[in-house]
N, C-alpha and C positions, 0 to 999 in steps of 0.2 A: 666406315663410321656408322652407316645405316644398320649394318649387321650387329654392331655393338648395341644400338638402341633396341634392336629386336631380340637381343640375346636371351632375356628371361623366357620369352615365348619359345625360342628355339630349344632351350634346355628342357622345357616342359614337353615339347613335341618329342624330343629324343627319349625322355623318360616314358612317355606314352608308348613309343615304339618298342622300348625294352620290355615293358609290361606285356605288350601285345605278343611279341615273339616268345616271351617266357610262358605265356598261356598255352603255347603249342606243346610245351614239355611239362615236366613236373618239378618246377623249382621249389626250393624251400621258402616258406613264408618269411623267415628271417632275412633271406637275401633280398626279397622284394621290398620288405619294410626298410632295410638299409638303403636300397637304391632310391626309394622315394624320398627318404630323409636327406640323402646326400645331394641328389639333383635339385630338390626344393631349396636346400641351403645355398647351392650354387646360383640358382635363379634369384634368390633373395639378395645375394651379394652382387649379382649383375645389375639388379634394380637399384641397389644402393650406390654402386659406382656411377650409374647414369642419372642419379637423382637431380643433379644440377643442369643436366643437358636437356635440350629441347629439339624437336624435329617433327616433321610430318611424313607419313609413309602412305603408300597405296592411294595415290591421287587425293591426298589430304583427308582421307577418311579415317586415318589412324594417327592419333596425336600422342607424342611423348612429351610429357611435362612433369613438373614436380608432383602434381596431384596424382597422376596416373602411376608414377613410380612409387609414391608413398603407399598407395593401395596395393601395388604389386608386392611390396615388401611385406605388408601385413598378411596378404593372401598366402604367400609362400611360407611365411612363418606359421600361419594357421595350418597349412598342409603338413608341415613338419610335426607340429604338436598333435594333430589328429592321428598321424601314423605312429607317433611315439606313444600316444595314450592307449593304443589298442594292439599291444604285441601279441602275435599268434592268431589274431582274428578269430577268437573262439566262437563268436556269434555268426560267422560266415561259413557256409559249406566248404569243405576242404577242396573240392574240385573247382570251386568258383573263385578262389582267393586271388589268382593272378588277374582274372578278369575284373575283380573288385578294385584292385589297385589301378588297373587300366582306366576304368570308368571314373574313379575319383580324380585321377590326374587329368583326364579329359575335361571333367567338370571345372576343375581349377583353371585349366587353360582357357576355357570359355569365360570365366570370371576375370582372368587377367586381361583377356582381349577386350572385355567390357570396360575395363578401366581406361583403355586408350581410345575406344570407339567414339568418334565425334560426328558420325553420319548415321541417319536413322536406319538405313538398311543394314549397315555394318553392326549397329547396336542390336538390331533384331537377330541377326545371324549369331552374334556372340552369345546373346541370351538363350537362343535355342541350343547351341553347342553345350552350354552349361546345363540346361534343363534336360536334354535328351539323355545325357550320360546318367543323370540321377534317376530318370524314368526306369532305366535298366537295372541300376544298382540297388534301388530300394527293396525289391523283393528278395535279394540275396540274403538268406538267413538260414541258420540251422532249422530243420523241420521242427515245428512246434505242434502242440495239441490242436490248435486252431489254424486257420489259413489266413490269419490277419495280415501277414506280410504281402500276400497277393492283393488283398483288398487295399492295403496302403499304396501299393504300386499303381493300381488302377485309379485310385482317387487322385494321386499326384499327377498322373497322365491327364485325366479328364479336366482337373482344375487348371493344369498347365496349358492344355490346349485352349481352354476358354480364355485364359489370361492372354495368351499369345494372339488369339483372334481379336480380342478387344484392343490390344496394343496396336496391332496392324491396322485396325479400323481407325483408331485415333491418329495414327501416322498419316493415313490417307487424308483425313481432315486437314491436318497441319500442312501437308504438302500442297493440298488444293488451295489453301488460303495464302500460303507464303510463296509457293513455286520453287521451294528448295528443300533438300533433305540434309543440308550441312548445318550443323549447329552454329558455326561461325557466322553464316549468312542469316540464320534464323534469329540470332540474338538481337540485332537492331530492330527487327520487324515485330517480334512477338509482343512486347508491351503495348504497342499501338493496336495490334490485332485483338488482344484480350480486351482492350478498352472499347473497340469499335465493332468487332465481329461477334455476333451471338454464338457462332459455332466454335469459336476458338477455345472457350473454357471447357465445354464437353470434350472437344478434341484432345486437349492436353490431359484431362482427367482419364480419358480412355487410353491414351498413350501410356500414362503412368501406371495403368493397371498391371502390366507385366512386372513392374518393379514392386508394386504393392504385394503381388503374389509371392515374389522372392522374399520380401521383407515380412510376410505374414501379417500385413496390415488390414484392418477392417475395410471393406467387406470381402477381401480376397484371402481370408484366414481360415475358411472352413476345413481345409485339408489338414491343417497343422496337427491337432490332437491325434487323429487316426493314423497319420503317417509316422509321427514320433512313436506311437504305440506299436505299430506294425513292423517298423524297421528294426534291424539289429541295433544294439546299443552303439556300436562303432559308427554305423551309418547315420543314426539319429544325431550323434555328436557332430558329424560333418554337416548334415542338412540344417542343423540348428545354428550354425555359426557362419561358415564361409559365404554361402549365397547371399546372406544379409549385407555383407560388405560390398558385393557387386551392386546390390540394389541402392545402397547409400550413395555410392559415387555417382551413379546415373541420376538419382534424384537430386543430388547437389548440382550437377551440370544442368539438368533440365529445368528445375525450379528457379535457379539463378537467372535463366534466360528471361523469365517473366518479370524480373526486376524486384526491388525490395519494397515497393509501395503496396499498401493493402488493397487488394483487388478481389473480384469474385473468386478467382482461383485460390487466393489465400484463405478466404472464408471456407471454401469447400475442403481444402486440405486441413484446416484447423478443426473442422467438425469431425473429419475422419480420424484425426489424431486423438481427439477426446473419446470418440466411440471406441477406438481401438484400445485405449488405456482402460476404459471402464468395463467393456465386455471381457477383455482378457483377465483383469484382476477379479471381477465378480465370479467368473466361471472357474478360476483357479482355486477359489476359496473352498469349493466342495469336492476337490479331487483327492483321491487316495493313492492312485497310481502316480508314481513320481514323474514318469515321462509325460503323462498327460498334464500334470501340474506345470512342468517346465514348458510344455507346448503353449498352454494358455498364458503363462507369464511372458512368453516370447511375443505374443500378440500385444501385450501391454507395453513391452519395451520398444516395439516398433513405433508406438505412439510417442514415446519420449524422444526417440531419435528424430521423428518427423518434426517435433517441436523445434529442435535445433536447426533443422534445415529450413523450416518456415521462417525463422527469425531473419534469415537472409543476411545478417551482418557477419563479419569475420569471426567474432566470438562464437556465434551460433553454429556456423559451418564447421569451424575447427572443433567445437564441442561435439557435433554430431560424429565426426571422425573419431574423436577421443572416446566417445560413448560406444561406438561400434567396436573399437579395439577392446575396450573394457568388457563389452558383452561377450566377445569371443573368448576372453580369458576366463571370466566367471562361469560361463555356461560350459566351457570345456572342463573346468574343474569339477563340476557336478557330474558330467557324463563320464569323466575319467574314473570317478568313484563308483558310479553305477556299473561300469564295465568290470572293474576288479572285484566288486562285491557279488556280482551275479555270475557265478562260475559256470552255470549252464545256460547263460544268455537269456534267461526268462526276464519278463518285466518285473520290477520291484515295486512294492507298495510301501507306505510309510511304516507299516508294522515290521517289514524286513530290515529296517534300519535300527531296530531296538538292539541295544548292546554293542553298537558299532565301536564306540569309544574303547570298549574292552578288547574287542577283536583286533582292531587296528587303529591306534591313536592317530596315526598320520592321515589315514583315509577320512577319519571323522573330522579332523581339523581342516583338511582340504575342502571337504563338503561344507563345513561351517563357514570357511572363508568365502567360498562361492556363493552360498546362500545369503550371508551378511551383505556381500557386495551387491547381489541382485536386489536386496531389500533397500540398499542405499544407506547402510549404516557406516559411519566413519570408523577408521580412517581408510576405507577401501576405495578402489577406482569407481565403483558404482555410485558411492556418495558424491565424489568429486564430479563425475560425469553428469549426474542429475543437477548438481549445483550450477555447473557451467551452462547447460542448455536452458535451465529455468531462468538464470540470470540474463542470458542473451534474449530470451523471449520477453522477459519483463522490460528490458531496455527498448525493445521494439514496440512496446505498448500492448502486448498480448496479456494483459493482467488477468483476465478471466481464464484464459487457457492455463496460465501458471497456477492459479488457485486450484483448478480442477486437477492439474497434474500432481500438485502436492497432496490433495485428498486421496488420489489414486495410489500415490507412493505410500501413504499412511496405511491404506487398506492392505497393500501387498505385504507389509511387514508381518501381518498375522500368519499368512500361509508359509512364508519363508522360515519364520521361527518355528513352525510346526516340524519342518525338516530337521532343524538343529535340535529341537527338544526330543524328537524321536531318536536321534543319534546319541545324545548325551544324557538325557534325564531318565531314560528307561532303567528300571531296576533289574531287567532280565539279563541273563548272561549272554544270550544271543549266539551260541554255537562256538565253533573252534576259532582259534586265533588265525588271522589271515597272514600268510607269508608273502612278502613282497620282494621282488628282485631289486638289484641296485638301480637299474635304469628307471624302474617304476617309482622307487622312493625319491630319486633325483628329480623326476618330473613333478612329483607332489610338492617338493620344496620350491621348485622353479615357479609353479603356478601360484603358490601362497605368496612368495616374495614379490612376484609381478603384480598381483592384485593389491598388495599393501603398498609397495614402493611407488607404483604409478599413481596410487591414490594420494600418497603423501607428497610426492614430488612430481606434479603434473606439468610444471612449467616447460621443461625441455620438449616434451612431445607436443604440447599445445603450440609452442613457438614454431615447431616444424610444420604442424598442421596449418597454422595461420599463414606461413610462407607459401604452403602448397595451394591454399584456397585463394590466394591473392590473384591467381591467373583467371579466376572466374569472372 
């Protein structure tokens, strides 16, 4: 029975071993891509089968519940989509492709373990497994004219090390005040500690820094534009999506421990959410490089997600999960287009999108669907996600935060529409027609349908997410 509860993790460990031993030979990239997609799908199915089951493993440090299994399903689906979106790994050096899949699988395994970790040391170890794999994978890129991939790798390591140190420091405060590292024991103690102990609020904020780093939330966002720009398009697509899901589930678990009342911690997190939205959107306004633009926009979206988590009610918590799922789909849609448009793996600017609707109507429409959704234009998942988190925050009395969020959402429409305008309204021919394989075209249709259908019919997933957050 316990083996079944741990089956998704076992399947990912087996996949990592396959990729590791494959790296000793010269396997075809298509074989590795197929293996990643098959084993990730099996892990997704294993998580779905155990969705209604509950249990604790490893001396109660590892908890299987509906919330953890829901995130595992999304993470495994995300790995399938990332592998599917980058056939051939054109942006990665030939000799490093098996290692690339190995480290991507290892990072996903760390995030999956983060979903179930309910003890501070276990949380820290899972966070590090996820981060260390990306430290190695980010510099994997075809040689470019500059050495920006190495700069990106170094920045990700340095900021990651700083975030880990701050998290560990915060954990020491929380352990010192409460005498426990288990979230189940910390839950009843934390609201009283926050109200009575001056060190509890800085302790919690420092503890959360590691997850702010994963989420690219202000002030742990400085690595984002340079890492997106320096990493290969495939790697940036992974870094921009899956690690944020790991951060969201831990923020949900940790912030819910503090209770739903408005406290000093709530104010601190509210200010960080507003700063993140504002800094991200204002900086994105002046970007011409598309990956840098998406990087700054990700900082703003981290603020929107934190708004839902802060609301603390079931609608806000379910809305944060829904928004994270939507962010994965709409961001992957953009990186999917960048990968197929950039044949030599170079970074693209807005000028490179000119004439895209003539060269590939499907890629242009996929990019438009992703950009419209990121902007929050109906009937996409981005619009419904913003509507849900803003409604939840308004119900909790965070009226000022909601107004600032709406102002930021309005600002962001400008730079997302610049992407669509470049793809559709340019009079230039824009080069040769792009030929897409069957699998690529199918993924384009899947992403467009998912972005629209989940936006129009969110009830099913929101009900699932509300059932999952009921255990918090």
